[in-house]
N, C-alpha and C positions, 0 to 999 in steps of 0.2 A: 943375391943377384938382382934384387928389385923386381922379381917376378911374382905375380899373383895368379893363383889358379882361378879359372872362370867357374861359374856354378856347374855342378855335376850335370851332365847331359841327361835328357829324358828321351826314351825311345820314340821314334816317329813311326813305329810299326810293331809287329808281333815278334819282338826279340828282347833280350836282356842286354843292358849296356856292358856288363861284365859277366863272364862265366868262369868258374874256378874248377879245377880238377887237381887234386894232390897239391903240389907246390907251384902250379902254373895258373896264371890268370890271363884270359884273353879279353881284350877290349874290342867291342864292335866298332865298325867303321864310324869315324867322326868327321862331320862336315861343320864348317864354321858358320854360325848364325849370329845375327845381331837383330834385336827387336823382332824376332820371329821370322826373319828372312835370311836366305843364303847371302853371304857376303861375296860380292864380285862374281855373280853367276856368269857362266859361259865357258868357252874353251881357252886354254892357255895358248898364248901367242896371238890368236886372232882377237880375243876379247879381254884377256887378262895378261898383263906383262909377266914375264918369268920371275922377276924380282918380287912382285906382289904375290904370285903363286907360292913362292918359297916361304914367304912370311905367313901365308895361310896354312901351309903345312906345319910350320912352327906352332901356330895357334891351335890347330887341330890336335897336335901332339900334346899341348897343354891341356886340352879338353880330355884327351885320353887319360892323362895323369889325374885329372880331377875325378874321372869315373873310378879310377883305381883307388884314389884316396877315400872316396865315398864307400866303396866296397870293402877295402882293407882296414879302414879306420885311420890310416896314415901312410904317407909315402915311405916311411921308415921300414915298412914291411917288404919293400922291393929289394931283392938281392941283386938282380941283374936284369937287363933287357935281353930277351932272347931273339925277338924278331920285330922289326918295324916294316909294315906294309904300306906303301904309298901308291895311290891311284891318281893319275893325272889325266883330266879330260883335255885332249890335245887336238889342235887343228892339223889338217894334213900337212906332212912335211916337217913337223916339229919333232926333234929327236933328242931333246935335252932333259928328259924326265928325271934322269939321275941328279941333275943339278937342282931341280925343284925339291927333290926328296932330301937333299942335304939340310934343308931348313929344320926337319925333324931330327935327323941323325945328329946334327951339331948340337941341338938343344939337349938331347939325351946324354951326350958326352959331357957337355957343360955341367949338367946336374949330377950325373952319377960317375964321372970319370971313366975309367976303363970298363966298369960294370955297365955303362950305358952304350957300349960299342957292341951291339948285337948284330945278327944277320939282317939283311934287308932285301925286300923285293920291291921293285918299282915297275909299274905298268902304265903305259900310255893307253888310254881307252877312248872310245868314240863319245861316251857320255857317262855322266854319273847322276845319282838321284837328285831331283830338284834342280838340275842344271848346275850343280856345284862344280867348281873348277878342280878341286882336290878332295880326296878322302883318305883318312889315315886309320890304320888298325895297329894294335900293339899287343905283343905277347911278352909277359914278364915272368920271371921266377920269383916266388915269394918265400918269406921266412916261415 
């Protein structure tokens, strides 16, 4: 598909990028960084166009997959996506968070077919760490 995983993320606080229990692996919230800075900081609609935010969700989902590849040794160990969580920092009156989240959902379906179609929670929030416009978390079942 011409996709490349970004480098595995490093924690920005006192947490683990991935936690495993039995056949499940949870990926901590992922924010897109370039050269040590948040990409396109601010709120969606006011500071960041919806199309850009959707692409950032896609990139954050790739980062989550990179964290999983680092923890599991390979993405081949993923049986299915269980849940995608997407947080969108929104300006007042913006109610299209679900459209922004499609950036991650569509990518997972492209990569894993029906096994990539998990449940999803999408939340519009007043703010995210480091003024990021989006944050993505991921839960998968592993082999």
